[in-house]
ROKE-50227 format. One record per residue: y, z, x of N, C-alpha, C, CB in turn; residue in one letter; residue number from 1. Coordinates in steps of 0.1 Angstrom, whole numbers. Atoms other than C-alpha are relative to their C-alpha. Glycine has a CB too. Layout:
+-------+-------+-------+-------+-------+-------+-------+-------+-------+-------+-------+-------+------+-----+
:   nyy :   nzz :   nxx :  cayy :  cazz :  caxx :   cyy :   czz :   cxx :  cbyy :  cbzz :  cbxx : code : pos :
+-------+-------+-------+-------+-------+-------+-------+-------+-------+-------+-------+-------+------+-----+
:     Y :     Z :     X :     Y :     Z :     X :     Y :     Z :     X :     Y :     Z :     X :    a : NUM :
...
+-------+-------+-------+-------+-------+-------+-------+-------+-------+-------+-------+-------+------+-----+
# end
This chain:
+-------+-------+-------+-------+-------+-------+-------+-------+-------+-------+-------+-------+------+-----+
:   nyy :   nzz :   nxx :  cayy :  cazz :  caxx :   cyy :   czz :   cxx :  cbyy :  cbzz :  cbxx : code : pos :
+-------+-------+-------+-------+-------+-------+-------+-------+-------+-------+-------+-------+------+-----+
:    -8 :    10 :     7 :   686 :  1128 :  1097 :    14 :     5 :    -1 :    -6 :    -3 :   -14 :    m :   1 :
:   -14 :    -3 :     1 :   724 :  1128 :  1099 :     5 :     0 :   -14 :     8 :    -9 :     9 :    s :   2 :
:    -6 :     0 :    14 :   747 :  1134 :  1069 :     2 :   -15 :    -4 :    13 :     7 :     0 :    e :   3 :
:    -3 :    14 :     3 :   756 :  1097 :  1071 :   -13 :    -7 :    -4 :     6 :    -8 :    12 :    q :   4 :
:    12 :     6 :     3 :   720 :  1086 :  1071 :    -6 :     4 :   -14 :   -11 :     2 :    11 :    e :   5 :
:     5 :    -5 :    12 :   712 :  1108 :  1041 :     9 :    -4 :   -12 :    -1 :    15 :     0 :    s :   6 :
:    -9 :     4 :    10 :   742 :  1093 :  1022 :     9 :    11 :    -5 :    -8 :    -5 :   -12 :    g :   7 :
:    -8 :   -12 :     4 :   760 :  1127 :  1020 :    13 :     0 :     8 :    -7 :    12 :     2 :    q :   8 :
:   -12 :     0 :    -8 :   786 :  1121 :  1047 :    10 :   -12 :    -3 :    -3 :     0 :    15 :    g :   9 :
:    -9 :    11 :     3 :   817 :  1098 :  1047 :    -6 :   -12 :     6 :    14 :     4 :     6 :    p :  10 :
:     5 :    13 :    -6 :   811 :  1061 :  1054 :     5 :    -1 :    14 :     6 :   -11 :    -8 :    p :  11 :
:    -4 :     1 :   -14 :   812 :  1052 :  1091 :    11 :   -11 :     2 :   -12 :    -4 :     8 :    l :  12 :
:   -10 :    10 :    -2 :   835 :  1023 :  1085 :    -3 :   -11 :   -10 :     1 :    -6 :    14 :    g :  13 :
:     2 :    11 :     9 :   840 :   992 :  1064 :     3 :     3 :   -15 :   -13 :    -5 :     1 :    g :  14 :
:    -3 :    -4 :    13 :   851 :  1011 :  1033 :    15 :     0 :    -1 :    -7 :    14 :    -4 :    d :  15 :
:   -14 :     1 :     1 :   886 :  1001 :  1023 :     7 :    13 :    -5 :     4 :   -12 :    -9 :    f :  16 :
:    -7 :   -12 :     5 :   895 :  1032 :  1002 :    -1 :    11 :    10 :    -7 :     4 :   -13 :    v :  17 :
:     1 :   -11 :   -10 :   882 :  1055 :  1029 :    10 :    -3 :    11 :   -15 :     1 :     5 :    y :  18 :
:    -9 :     4 :   -11 :   902 :  1036 :  1055 :    15 :     3 :    -4 :    -1 :   -15 :     3 :    f :  19 :
:   -13 :    -3 :     4 :   934 :  1039 :  1035 :     2 :    15 :    -1 :     3 :    -7 :   -14 :    v :  20 :
:     0 :   -15 :     0 :   927 :  1076 :  1029 :     2 :     5 :    14 :   -12 :     6 :    -7 :    t :  21 :
:    -1 :    -5 :   -13 :   923 :  1081 :  1066 :    14 :    -3 :     6 :   -11 :    -6 :     9 :    r :  22 :
:   -14 :     3 :    -4 :   956 :  1063 :  1073 :    10 :     9 :    -6 :     3 :   -15 :    -3 :    m :  23 :
:    -9 :   -10 :     6 :   973 :  1085 :  1048 :     0 :    13 :     6 :    -3 :     0 :   -15 :    g :  24 :
:     1 :   -13 :    -7 :   960 :  1116 :  1064 :     6 :     0 :    13 :   -15 :     4 :     1 :    l :  25 :
:    -7 :     1 :   -13 :   972 :  1104 :  1098 :    15 :     1 :    -2 :    -5 :   -13 :     7 :    q :  26 :
:   -14 :    -1 :     2 :  1006 :  1099 :  1084 :     5 :    14 :    -4 :     4 :   -10 :   -11 :    a :  27 :
:    -4 :   -13 :     4 :  1007 :  1133 :  1068 :    -1 :    10 :    12 :    -9 :     5 :   -11 :    l :  28 :
:     0 :    -8 :   -12 :   997 :  1148 :  1101 :    12 :    -3 :     9 :   -13 :    -3 :     8 :    i :  29 :
:   -12 :     4 :    -8 :  1025 :  1129 :  1118 :    12 :     6 :    -6 :     1 :   -15 :     1 :    a :  30 :
:   -12 :    -6 :     7 :  1049 :  1143 :  1092 :     0 :    15 :     2 :     0 :    -4 :   -14 :    l :  31 :
:     1 :   -14 :    -1 :  1038 :  1178 :  1100 :    -4 :     6 :   -14 :    13 :     6 :     4 :    g :  32 :
:     4 :    -6 :    13 :  1026 :  1182 :  1063 :   -14 :     5 :     1 :     1 :   -11 :   -10 :    a :  33 :
:    13 :    -5 :    -2 :   991 :  1188 :  1075 :    -2 :     4 :    15 :   -11 :   -11 :    -3 :    l :  34 :
:     3 :    -4 :   -13 :   977 :  1206 :  1105 :    -8 :   -10 :     8 :    -7 :    14 :     0 :    e :  35 :
:     8 :     9 :    -9 :   965 :  1184 :  1134 :   -14 :     7 :     3 :     7 :    -3 :    13 :    n :  36 :
:    13 :    -7 :    -2 :   927 :  1192 :  1135 :    -4 :     2 :    14 :   -11 :    -7 :    -8 :    p :  37 :
:     3 :    -1 :   -14 :   926 :  1187 :  1172 :     8 :    11 :     7 :     3 :   -13 :     7 :    l :  38 :
:    -9 :   -11 :    -6 :   955 :  1211 :  1181 :     1 :    12 :    -8 :    13 :    -6 :     3 :    t :  39 :
:    -2 :   -12 :     9 :   956 :  1234 :  1151 :    14 :     2 :    -3 :    -7 :    12 :     6 :    g :  40 :
:   -14 :    -1 :     2 :   993 :  1228 :  1150 :     6 :   -10 :    -9 :     8 :    -1 :    13 :    e :  41 :
:    -7 :    10 :     8 :  1018 :  1211 :  1127 :    12 :    -4 :     8 :     5 :     7 :   -14 :    r :  42 :
:   -11 :     5 :    -7 :  1042 :  1189 :  1146 :     4 :   -13 :    -6 :    -4 :    -3 :    15 :    t :  43 :
:    -5 :    12 :     7 :  1064 :  1161 :  1134 :     2 :   -12 :    11 :    14 :     3 :    -6 :    k :  44 :
:    -2 :    13 :    -8 :  1064 :  1125 :  1148 :     4 :   -10 :   -10 :   -13 :    -4 :     8 :    n :  45 :
:    -5 :     9 :    11 :  1086 :  1106 :  1123 :    -2 :   -15 :     4 :    14 :     3 :    -2 :    l :  46 :
:     2 :    15 :    -4 :  1083 :  1073 :  1143 :   -15 :    -4 :    -3 :     2 :    -2 :    15 :    d :  47 :
:    14 :     4 :     3 :  1045 :  1074 :  1140 :    -3 :     0 :   -15 :   -10 :    11 :     6 :    q :  48 :
:     2 :     0 :    14 :  1046 :  1083 :  1103 :     7 :   -13 :    -6 :     7 :    12 :    -7 :    a :  49 :
:    -7 :    12 :     5 :  1071 :  1054 :  1096 :    -8 :   -12 :     4 :    14 :    -1 :     6 :    q :  50 :
:     8 :    12 :    -4 :  1049 :  1030 :  1116 :   -12 :    -1 :    -9 :    -5 :     2 :    15 :    m :  51 :
:    11 :     1 :     9 :  1019 :  1039 :  1095 :     4 :    -4 :   -14 :    -7 :    14 :    -1 :    i :  52 :
:    -5 :     4 :    13 :  1040 :  1035 :  1063 :     2 :   -15 :     0 :    13 :     7 :    -4 :    a :  53 :
:    -3 :    15 :    -1 :  1051 :  1000 :  1075 :   -13 :    -8 :     0 :     8 :    -3 :    12 :    r :  54 :
:    13 :     7 :     0 :  1015 :   991 :  1083 :    -7 :     0 :   -13 :    -9 :     8 :    10 :    d :  55 :
:     6 :     0 :    13 :  1003 :  1002 :  1049 :     7 :    -9 :   -10 :     0 :    14 :    -6 :    l :  56 :
:    -8 :    10 :     8 :  1031 :   982 :  1032 :    -4 :   -14 :     4 :    15 :     2 :     3 :    e :  57 :
:     4 :    13 :    -4 :  1021 :   952 :  1053 :   -14 :    -3 :    -6 :     0 :    -1 :    15 :    m :  58 :
:    13 :     2 :     5 :   985 :   957 :  1043 :     0 :    -3 :   -15 :    -9 :    13 :     2 :    l :  59 :
:    -2 :     3 :    14 :   995 :   958 :  1006 :     4 :   -14 :    -2 :     9 :    10 :    -7 :    l :  60 :
:    -6 :    14 :     1 :  1015 :   926 :  1010 :   -11 :   -10 :     3 :    12 :    -1 :     8 :    d :  61 :
:     9 :    10 :    -5 :   988 :   907 :  1029 :   -13 :     0 :    -8 :    -3 :     3 :    15 :    k :  62 :
:    13 :     0 :     8 :   959 :   917 :  1006 :     3 :    -2 :   -15 :    -7 :    14 :     2 :    t :  63 :
:    -4 :     2 :    15 :   978 :   911 :   973 :   -10 :   -10 :    -6 :    14 :    -4 :    -1 :    r :  64 :
:     9 :     8 :     7 :   953 :   896 :   949 :   -14 :     0 :     5 :     5 :   -14 :     0 :    g :  65 :
:    13 :     0 :    -6 :   923 :   903 :   971 :    -7 :    14 :    -1 :     1 :    -4 :    14 :    n :  66 :
:     6 :   -13 :     1 :   917 :   940 :   963 :    -5 :     3 :   -14 :    11 :    10 :     4 :    l :  67 :
:     5 :    -4 :    13 :   897 :   956 :   936 :    11 :     9 :    -6 :   -13 :     8 :     1 :    s :  68 :
:   -10 :    -9 :     6 :   917 :   977 :   911 :     0 :    14 :     6 :    -3 :     2 :   -15 :    l :  69 :
:     1 :   -13 :    -6 :   905 :  1009 :   927 :     6 :     0 :    14 :   -15 :     5 :     2 :    d :  70 :
:    -5 :     1 :   -13 :   914 :   997 :   962 :    16 :    -1 :     0 :    -5 :   -12 :     7 :    e :  71 :
:   -14 :     1 :     1 :   949 :   987 :   952 :     7 :    13 :    -5 :     4 :   -12 :   -10 :    e :  72 :
:    -6 :   -13 :     6 :   955 :  1019 :   932 :     0 :    10 :    12 :    -9 :     5 :   -11 :    a :  73 :
:     0 :   -10 :   -11 :   945 :  1040 :   963 :    10 :    -3 :    10 :   -14 :     0 :     6 :    k :  74 :
:   -10 :     4 :   -10 :   967 :  1020 :   986 :    14 :     4 :    -5 :    -1 :   -15 :     3 :    l :  75 :
:   -13 :    -3 :     6 :   997 :  1024 :   962 :     2 :    15 :    -1 :     1 :    -6 :   -14 :    r :  76 :
:    -1 :   -14 :     1 :   989 :  1061 :   957 :     4 :     6 :    14 :   -13 :     6 :    -5 :    e :  77 :
:    -3 :    -5 :   -14 :   989 :  1067 :   995 :    14 :    -3 :     4 :   -11 :    -5 :    10 :    v :  78 :
:   -14 :     4 :    -3 :  1021 :  1048 :  1000 :    10 :     8 :    -7 :     2 :   -15 :    -3 :    l :  79 :
:   -10 :    -8 :     8 :  1039 :  1066 :   972 :     1 :    15 :     6 :    -4 :     1 :   -15 :    e :  80 :
:     0 :   -13 :    -5 :  1028 :  1100 :   986 :     7 :     0 :    14 :   -14 :     6 :     1 :    r :  81 :
:    -6 :     0 :   -13 :  1039 :  1090 :  1021 :    15 :    -2 :    -1 :    -6 :   -12 :     8 :    l :  82 :
:   -15 :     2 :     2 :  1073 :  1077 :  1009 :     6 :    13 :    -5 :     2 :   -11 :   -10 :    e :  83 :
:    -6 :   -13 :     4 :  1079 :  1110 :   991 :     1 :    10 :    11 :   -10 :     6 :   -11 :    q :  84 :
:    -1 :   -10 :   -11 :  1071 :  1130 :  1022 :    10 :    -5 :    11 :   -14 :     1 :     7 :    n :  85 :
:   -10 :     5 :   -10 :  1093 :  1107 :  1044 :    14 :     3 :    -5 :    -2 :   -15 :     1 :    l :  86 :
:   -13 :    -3 :     6 :  1122 :  1113 :  1020 :     4 :    15 :     0 :     2 :    -5 :   -14 :    r :  87 :
:    -2 :   -15 :     1 :  1117 :  1151 :  1020 :     7 :     6 :    12 :   -13 :     7 :    -3 :    a :  88 :
+-------+-------+-------+-------+-------+-------+-------+-------+-------+-------+-------+-------+------+-----+
# end
């Protein structure tokens, strides 16, 4: 039995909070704040990080009024952290 089947691994998809978290991690990798797990290196790609930030802002705008409190809080948290790193 896999970790996912046993309920111990991350969701395979369809979980909004997990999706937003993954997008935030991708942005932090693009900013060089986190090591790329595939290359083991920290490299900056500001265009990619800014694209992810714009996508998350669009997601917040388009889902306004349709998210649970936890989902909206996570999205705002990820956006705030991303904006802080973009300004640094």
